[in-house]
N, C-alpha and C positions, 0 to 999 in steps of 0.2 A: 269485278268491283262486288259481285254481292258478298264474296269476305269482309270485304270492310267492310260493308255497310250495317252487315250481323255486326261486327267485334265494336265498330263505334256504337250501335243500338244498344249493345250488351252491354257496355260500358256508362251509358243513361239511361235508359232501361230496364236495369237488371230481372225487375218483377215482371215484365213485360217479356223477355227472353223468350218463356216456353209458345207467346202468342207470334210473337216477331216472325221465330221458328218454324213454326207453323203455314205463317204465311210466306214465306221465302224460299219453303222444301219444294 
């Protein structure tokens, strides 16, 4: 599930990818 969410967010919020990566890690 995390992988799918991370991929979805990556397309919708590419600028927030680093922040999301930090939160999801």
